[in-house]
C-alpha positions in Angstrom: -10.9 19.1 17.8 -13.2 20.9 15.6 -15.8 19.0 14.0 -16.7 19.0 10.1 -19.5 18.8 8.1 -18.2 17.9 4.6 -19.9 20.0 1.6 -18.9 21.1 -1.7 -18.6 24.6 -1.6 -17.7 27.8 -3.7 -16.7 31.1 -2.5 -16.4 34.8 -4.8 -12.8 35.7 -4.5 -12.0 31.5 -5.2 -11.2 30.0 -8.2 -11.8 26.4 -6.9 -14.4 23.9 -5.5 -13.0 22.3 -2.5 -14.5 20.3 -0.1 -12.4 21.7 3.2 -11.0 25.0 2.9 -8.6 26.4 5.6 -9.5 29.8 6.5 -8.0 29.7 9.8 -4.2 29.7 11.0 -2.3 27.4 13.4 -5.0 24.3 12.6 -5.1 21.0 13.1 -7.3 19.2 10.9 -7.3 15.2 12.6 -9.3 12.1 12.2 -10.1 9.3 13.7 -7.7 7.1 11.2 -8.0 6.6 7.1 -10.9 4.3 6.4 -12.4 6.4 8.9 -12.7 10.1 8.7 -12.8 10.8 4.9 -12.9 14.0 3.1 -14.1 14.0 -0.7 -17.8 12.5 -2.6 -18.9 8.7 -2.1 -17.7 9.0 -5.7 -16.1 9.9 -8.2 -18.1 12.9 -10.7 -18.5 12.1 -14.2 -16.2 13.2 -16.3 -13.6 13.4 -14.4 -13.5 16.9 -12.2 -12.5 20.2 -13.1 -8.8 21.2 -12.9 -9.2 23.2 -9.1 -11.2 20.2 -7.7 -9.7 20.0 -4.3 -10.1 17.7 -1.1 -8.4 20.2 1.2 -7.3 23.5 0.3 -5.0 25.5 1.9 -3.0 28.8 1.1 -0.6 31.5 3.0 -3.6 34.1 2.2 -5.0 32.3 5.0 -3.5 30.1 7.0 0.8 29.8 7.6 1.1 26.5 9.8 -1.4 23.6 9.1 -1.1 20.3 10.5 -3.4 17.5 8.7 -3.6 14.1 10.4 -5.3 10.9 10.4 -7.3 11.2 8.2 -8.7 10.1 4.4 -9.0 12.4 0.9 -10.9 10.5 -1.8 -12.2 10.7 -5.5 -10.9 14.2 -6.2 -8.3 15.7 -8.4 -5.8 17.3 -6.3 -5.9 15.5 -2.3 -4.7 18.6 -0.5 -3.4 22.0 -2.5 -1.0 23.7 -0.4 0.5 27.0 -0.1 1.1 27.4 3.2 5.0 28.1 4.6 4.2 25.4 7.6 2.4 22.5 6.1 2.8 19.1 7.9 0.6 16.1 6.8 0.9 12.6 8.9 -1.1 9.5 8.3 -2.9 10.3 5.7 -4.6 8.1 2.9 -5.3 9.5 -0.5 -8.1 6.9 -2.6 -8.8 7.1 -6.0 -6.8 10.8 -6.6 -7.0 12.3 -10.2 -3.9 14.2 -10.2 -2.6 14.7 -6.7 -2.2 13.1 -3.5 -0.4 16.1 -2.5 0.5 19.5 -4.9 2.5 21.5 -2.3 4.1 24.7 -3.5 6.2 25.4 -0.7 9.4 23.9 0.1 8.9 23.5 4.1 5.7 21.3 3.6 6.9 18.0 5.7 5.6 14.8 4.7 7.2 12.0 5.7 7.0 8.7 3.4 5.6 6.1 5.7 3.3 8.6 6.9 1.3 9.2 3.6 -0.6 6.6 1.5 -1.4 6.5 -1.8 
């Protein structure tokens, strides 16, 4: 298990601002449960954040397999922005999301409706 210190970062070469950028393949990002492990700022920044303000961002350039489970993402424009061939999201909650809880650009992403709550 990997412990995360979540902070907004910006890096040359990325067009977005995010809280967690996945740059390792075959990773499981696991929390202690929605409402316990929370990714995102304490409040939504005014005015509403830019189009590319994500909670978790992953792209196939860095990772082709990712599992996200047992956490909550809040106060961002997009909760999970995923361009990842094998993405599984389980038991995650999204709160105060401006645009999308999940924006997935791949048909194989798995999200059971009983597992992902908005």
